[in-house]
C-alpha positions in Angstrom: 0.0 0.0 0.0 1.2 3.5 -0.8 2.2 6.0 2.0 -1.0 8.0 1.2 -3.2 4.9 1.8 -1.4 4.0 5.0 -2.0 7.6 6.3 -5.6 7.2 5.5 -5.8 3.9 7.4 -4.0 5.4 10.4 -6.4 8.3 10.5 -9.4 5.9 10.4 -7.8 4.0 13.2 -7.3 7.1 15.3 -10.9 8.2 14.7 -12.3 4.8 15.8 -10.2 5.1 19.0 -11.5 8.6 19.6 -15.1 7.4 19.3 -14.5 4.6 21.7 -12.8 6.9 24.2 -15.7 9.3 24.1 -18.2 6.5 24.6 -16.2 5.1 27.5 -16.0 8.4 29.3 -19.8 9.0 28.7 -20.4 5.5 30.3 -18.5 6.6 33.4 -15.2 4.8 32.8 -12.1 6.5 34.3 -8.4 6.4 33.3 -6.6 3.5 35.0 -2.9 2.6 34.8 -2.3 -1.1 34.1 1.4 -1.5 35.3 3.8 -4.0 33.7 7.0 -5.2 35.2 9.9 -2.8 34.5 13.7 -3.0 34.7 16.5 -0.6 35.1 20.2 0.1 35.7 22.4 2.5 37.5 20.5 5.7 37.8 17.5 4.9 35.6 14.5 2.6 35.1 12.3 1.7 32.1 8.7 2.3 33.0 6.3 0.0 31.2 2.5 -0.1 31.4 -0.7 0.9 29.7 -3.5 3.4 30.4 -7.0 2.3 29.7 -10.6 3.3 30.6 -12.2 1.1 33.2 -15.2 1.1 35.5 -14.4 2.9 38.8 -13.3 0.5 41.5 -12.7 -2.4 39.2 -9.8 -4.4 40.5 -7.3 -5.9 38.1 -7.4 -9.7 37.6 -5.0 -11.6 39.9 -3.1 -14.8 39.2 -6.1 -17.0 40.1 -8.6 -15.1 38.0 -9.8 -16.7 34.7 -9.7 -14.0 32.0 -10.4 -14.7 28.3 -7.8 -13.3 26.0 -10.3 -11.2 23.9 -11.0 -9.0 26.9 -7.4 -7.6 26.6 -8.2 -6.3 23.1 -11.6 -4.7 24.0 -9.9 -2.3 26.5 -10.3 1.4 25.6 -6.8 3.0 25.5 -6.2 6.5 26.7 -4.2 8.4 24.1 -1.1 10.3 25.1 -1.8 10.0 28.8 0.4 11.9 31.3 1.5 9.6 34.1 3.2 10.6 37.3 6.1 8.4 38.5 7.1 8.3 42.1 10.2 6.4 43.2 11.7 7.0 46.6 11.9 10.8 46.9 11.9 11.3 43.1 8.8 12.4 41.2 8.4 13.1 37.5 6.1 12.5 34.5 6.1 10.2 31.6 3.8 10.1 28.6 1.9 7.2 27.0 1.6 6.8 23.2 -1.6 7.0 21.1 -2.3 3.3 22.0 -2.1 4.0 25.7 1.2 2.2 26.1 3.8 3.7 28.5 7.4 2.9 27.6 9.7 5.5 28.9 13.1 5.9 30.6 12.9 7.6 34.0 16.0 8.9 35.8 16.1 7.7 39.4 18.6 5.8 41.5 17.3 2.6 43.1 19.2 -0.2 44.8 19.9 -3.4 42.8 17.2 -6.0 42.9 13.4 -5.6 43.1 11.9 -2.3 44.0 8.3 -0.9 43.9 7.5 2.3 42.0 4.2 4.1 41.9 2.3 5.3 38.8 -0.7 7.6 39.0 -2.9 9.9 36.9 -4.1 13.2 38.2 -7.4 12.9 40.0 -7.2 9.1 40.2 -5.7 6.5 42.5 -2.2 5.3 41.7 -0.8 1.8 41.4 2.5 0.2 42.3 4.5 -1.8 39.9 7.7 -3.9 40.3 11.0 -3.0 38.8 14.1 -5.1 38.7 17.3 -3.0 38.8 20.3 -4.8 37.4 23.4 -4.7 39.6 26.4 -3.0 37.9 28.5 -6.1 38.8 26.1 -8.5 37.0 27.7 -10.2 34.0 25.0 -12.7 33.0 21.3 -12.5 32.0 18.6 -14.4 30.2 16.5 -13.4 27.2 13.6 -15.8 26.5 11.2 -16.0 23.6 7.6 -16.8 24.8 5.6 -18.5 22.0 6.6 -22.2 21.7 9.5 -21.6 24.0 7.8 -21.3 27.4 4.3 -22.1 26.3 2.9 -24.0 23.3 0.9 -21.7 21.1 1.5 -22.5 17.4 1.3 -18.7 17.0 2.1 -18.3 13.3 -0.9 -20.2 12.0 -3.7 -17.6 11.8 -6.6 -19.6 13.2 -4.7 -21.0 16.1 -3.1 -17.6 16.8 -6.6 -16.0 17.0 -7.8 -18.9 19.2 -4.9 -18.6 21.6 -4.9 -14.8 21.7 -8.7 -14.0 21.8 -10.4 -17.1 23.2 -8.3 -19.2 25.5 -7.5 -17.9 29.0 -4.1 -18.4 30.6 -5.4 -21.5 32.5 -5.8 -23.3 29.2 -2.4 -22.5 27.8 0.1 -25.3 28.0 3.6 -24.8 29.4 6.6 -26.4 27.6 7.8 -29.3 29.7 10.8 -28.6 31.9 11.3 -25.0 30.9 10.2 -23.5 34.2 12.6 -25.8 36.1 15.4 -24.8 33.8 14.8 -21.1 34.3 14.5 -21.5 38.1 17.9 -23.3 38.1 19.4 -20.5 36.0 18.2 -17.8 38.4 19.3 -19.9 41.5 22.8 -20.2 40.0 22.9 -16.5 38.9 20.8 -14.6 41.5 21.7 -11.2 40.1 20.8 -12.1 36.5 17.9 -10.3 34.9 15.3 -12.4 33.0 13.7 -10.7 30.1 10.8 -12.2 28.1 10.8 -11.1 24.4 7.7 -11.8 22.3 6.1 -10.6 19.0 2.7 -10.5 20.8 0.8 -7.3 21.4 1.1 -5.2 24.6 -2.6 -5.9 25.2 -1.7 -9.5 26.4 1.0 -8.6 28.9 -1.3 -9.1 31.9 -2.4 -12.5 30.6 1.2 -13.6 29.9 2.3 -12.4 33.3 -0.4 -14.5 35.0 0.6 -17.5 32.9 4.3 -17.1 33.9 3.5 -16.7 37.6 1.1 -19.6 37.7 3.6 -21.9 36.1 6.5 -20.8 38.4 8.6 -19.0 35.8 10.9 -16.3 37.4 9.5 -12.8 37.3 10.8 -10.5 34.6 9.8 -7.7 32.2 7.8 -8.7 29.1 8.9 -6.7 26.0 6.0 -6.9 23.4 5.0 -4.7 20.5 2.1 -2.9 18.9 -0.3 -4.4 16.4 -2.2 -2.5 13.7 -1.2 0.1 11.1 1.8 2.4 11.4 3.0 5.2 9.2 4.8 2.8 6.8 3.1 -0.6 7.0 -0.1 -2.4 7.8 1.4 -4.4 10.7 4.5 -4.0 12.8 7.4 -6.5 12.1 7.8 -9.0 14.9 11.3 -10.0 13.9 12.3 -6.4 13.7 10.9 -5.8 17.2 13.1 -8.6 18.5 16.2 -7.3 16.8 15.7 -3.7 18.1 15.0 -5.0 21.6 18.2 -7.1 21.7 20.2 -4.1 20.4 18.7 -2.0 23.2 19.6 -4.5 25.9 23.1 -4.7 24.6 23.5 -1.0 24.8 21.8 -0.6 28.2 23.9 -3.4 29.8 27.3 -3.6 28.1 28.8 -5.8 30.8 26.1 -8.6 30.5 26.5 -11.7 28.4 23.1 -13.0 27.6 21.8 -16.6 27.3 19.4 -16.4 24.4 16.5 -18.9 24.5 14.1 -19.6 21.7 12.7 -22.3 19.4 13.4 -23.6 15.9 9.9 -22.7 14.6 10.7 -19.8 12.3 12.7 -16.7 13.2 14.6 -17.1 16.5 17.7 -18.9 15.1 18.1 -16.3 12.4 17.6 -13.4 14.8 19.9 -14.8 17.5 22.5 -15.7 14.9 22.6 -12.2 13.5 22.9 -10.8 17.0 25.7 -13.2 17.8 27.6 -12.1 14.7 27.2 -8.4 15.5 27.8 -8.7 19.3 29.7 -11.9 20.1 30.9 -10.4 23.4 27.3 -9.9 24.6 26.2 -13.5 24.2 27.1 -16.4 26.6 25.2 -19.1 24.7 22.1 -19.8 22.6 19.6 -22.4 23.6 17.0 -23.6 21.0 14.1 -25.7 21.9 13.3 -28.1 19.1 9.6 -28.3 18.3 7.9 -31.7 18.0 6.9 -32.7 14.4 3.3 -31.7 15.1 4.2 -28.4 16.6 6.5 -27.6 13.7 3.7 -28.2 11.2 1.3 -25.9 13.2 4.1 -23.3 13.5 4.6 -23.2 9.7 7.8 -25.3 9.6 11.3 -25.1 11.1 14.0 -22.6 10.3 15.8 -23.8 7.2 19.4 -23.5 8.3 21.0 -24.4 11.7 24.1 -22.5 12.9 27.5 -24.1 12.0 30.2 -25.2 14.4 32.3 -22.0 13.7 29.9 -19.8 15.7 31.8 -17.7 18.3 29.4 -18.9 21.1 28.0 -22.3 21.9 24.6 -23.4 20.6 22.5 -26.1 22.3 19.4 -27.9 21.0 16.8 -30.1 22.8 13.1 -30.7 22.7 12.4 -29.7 26.3 13.8 -28.0 29.4 15.5 -31.1 30.8 17.5 -31.6 27.6 18.6 -28.0 27.5 19.4 -28.0 31.2 21.8 -30.9 30.8 23.7 -29.2 28.0 23.7 -25.8 29.7 25.0 -27.4 32.9 27.9 -28.8 30.9 28.7 -25.2 29.9 28.9 -24.2 33.5 25.7 -22.1 33.5 23.8 -24.1 36.1 
């Protein structure tokens, strides 16, 4: 589609959001911050969340609440919201985007480990959200794909993607065997290591994925997702490009950390991780790839066509589940 056509589509999209927002406020809904898990470093944090219109007094779903995926996509976002951040004695403001998403760097000094930061909108109650501040001395971290790596989704197939995203709740999603145990062992062996979950899914489903990860005993960590829908130059955002940009950002933010990159052999992870290894070999400790079962590979649209060769500057390990990957990563001294 031409640039003119895309601009027309984005204007229509904005108009629809505007109509929904006016209806929501007319119906008595109020701006509410939905906080996501954030992360940070020495003197800064990355604030992540979303501002939506909700009924007053409506409590967010907890880890034991059954929530259908489609509800995440019917939320009415608040465009360009101004959110106040309070951390220790530091207060400032960050801004959401047209989709209500908050993704902003905030300058504040917090101790290494987990801290609580408060987000609020003028005239409404605030909420606390957790932030993991990476210790300056940390030299190891984990970046994990989500779909078909920590949970079985068969995401690339359109029908199953819609079913998993809009119909199933997190209770019905299936964890990949042994992966939660592997991640717990990695965190136990490296207690100061950040764990970052990187997915091509939409920001709307962060609460659902967070509940899934907690219920299945995966370690806490920020979820880096992306937007769906039209942009100024394309109909839909590029999932692989989102992953590449996120990896580059992590390498820049934490130059001392060497990452364990975990993904699957369904489509893009091997290529994305391989490109990152070639550009930044000093930022990667190892790559762990979960092999899909034959049935999962068919549903996922096949496997990646080429596996990395033995001349890679970092070790690559392959196994169908967490137990197999754990054995090989243990031999590398990571567990």
